[in-house]
N, C-alpha and C positions, 0 to 999 in steps of 0.2 A: 305550327303551334306558336303564339306570340305569348310574350310578356307585359304583363300588367301589374300595376299596384295594387296591395293590399289597403283596403279603404282604412284600414283600423292603424295597423302600424306602419303602412308607406312601403314595403319591402315588396322587390319583385317578387312575383309567381306567376306559374303557367296557368293562362286563361280559360283550363279543362280543369284548374283544381276545384276539388266539392269544396274545399277548406284550406287556411291559410297555414301552410307548414311552420310558420314562423311564432302568431299568435294563436292561431286555432278559430279563428273567426270564421264561421261556416256559412258559405256562399249561397246555397239553396237556390231559389229561382232569381237570382240575381245574374248580371254580368257587369263587367266594366265597361266604359267608353275606351277607346283604341286611342282618342286624343291628350284626355286629361285625368285618366284612370280614376272616373267619378264610378261609386255604383249606382247602376240603373237597372230597373224591372229588366229582366228577360225581353218582354217583347219591343221594347223601345227601339223606336230607328232613329229617333233624333236626341242624343244628349241634354238632358235640361240645363246641366251647368256650360257646355260650353256652345251648345247650340249646333254642333256641328252632328252631320249624319254616321251613323256607326253600321245601318241593315243598308241593303238596298230595299225600295217599294218596291213589292212585286208580288205573284200570286203565293209564295212561300211563307208571306207575314202579311196577310191582310189587314189584320187589327192595327192599328196604330195608337200607342199609348205615350202620351208625355207624362212624364214625372212632376208633379208640380212643387219641386223646392223652392222655388224663387219666380215670383209672377212675370220678372223681366226678363228674364232666362225661358219660361214657359210662353211666354209671346212671341220671340226669338223662333223657338221651336215650332210653333205654329205655323209662323208664318214661312219658316224654311219648309215644311212639309206641303203648305199648299202652293208654294212657288213652284216645287217638285212637281206637283200632281197636275197643276193647270195646264193645259195645252190650248196654243191660241185658234179661234174660230174663226174665220174670216166669213162675212157673208155680202151675198151681192155677188155679181160676175166678175171676175178678173180682166182687167184691160191692161194692155202696154204701152208705158209713158211715152215711149218712143213713136207709138203710129199715132197717140192722138195728139202729141205734138207736131208732127209735120202734118198734120191734119188739119190742125188748129194756123199752124203757119202759112201756108198755101191757101186754105179753103177756109179757113176761119170765120170771113165774112159772111158766108155763106152757111156760117153753123154745123159743118162736116163732123167737127170734134165734138158735137154735141151729141149727133145723130150718132155717134160711132158708142158713146158712154149709153146711149138708150135712155137720154133727155130729149125725149121729140117735140113737146111742147117749147124747151129751151132753145131746139134747134130752128123750128119754126120762128121764134122771135128774132134769133141771127139772123137767117133769113132775111127777113120781111125788115130788119133796122139798120142791113150791114155791120151786123157782130155789134149790137149796139152803140154805132157811130164810132166805132175803132176803139172806144174805150175798152167795154166788153174784151173783142179780141185782143188787146194787149194785157189786160190783168190777165184772160186766161192763157195765154202765152207762157208767162211768169210764174203762175202759180201749177201751172202741169211741170213745169221743171222741178218743183217743188216735191213733188210725187217721188214715191218710189218706184222701181223701175214694173213690178205690178203691183197696179190697186186694184182695188176693189170698188164698185159702184153700185 
């Protein structure tokens, strides 16, 4: 059982109370934010006043309601909801940075790292121009070092 602040009188009350014992304010289908004490809708996941997440997002509360008490806090709450739901999606095949780097270092003039990445046309171009006359080979060495360990092509 947690203590929350009454929205009318500000006194601490139980979060399971139906009404405030001090001033008699009915609580009904409302709940209070755990962080700022603002009275919010029962189905709210993000507090519209402080923008903090008051409930976990999951199967037990599929409907996300944002109280529009102020436009700035509502947009912050909407951004927090979208940030919590979005998962990164990688397109392409994963490639190891160090395999590509060492292929480029030792066989870059022949385009081995381009063939490894699946860029067959660039691989043949590097093969026939010996790594684009060494300039493309040096640029690729530097750019491969700047990639994350597993990158997607």
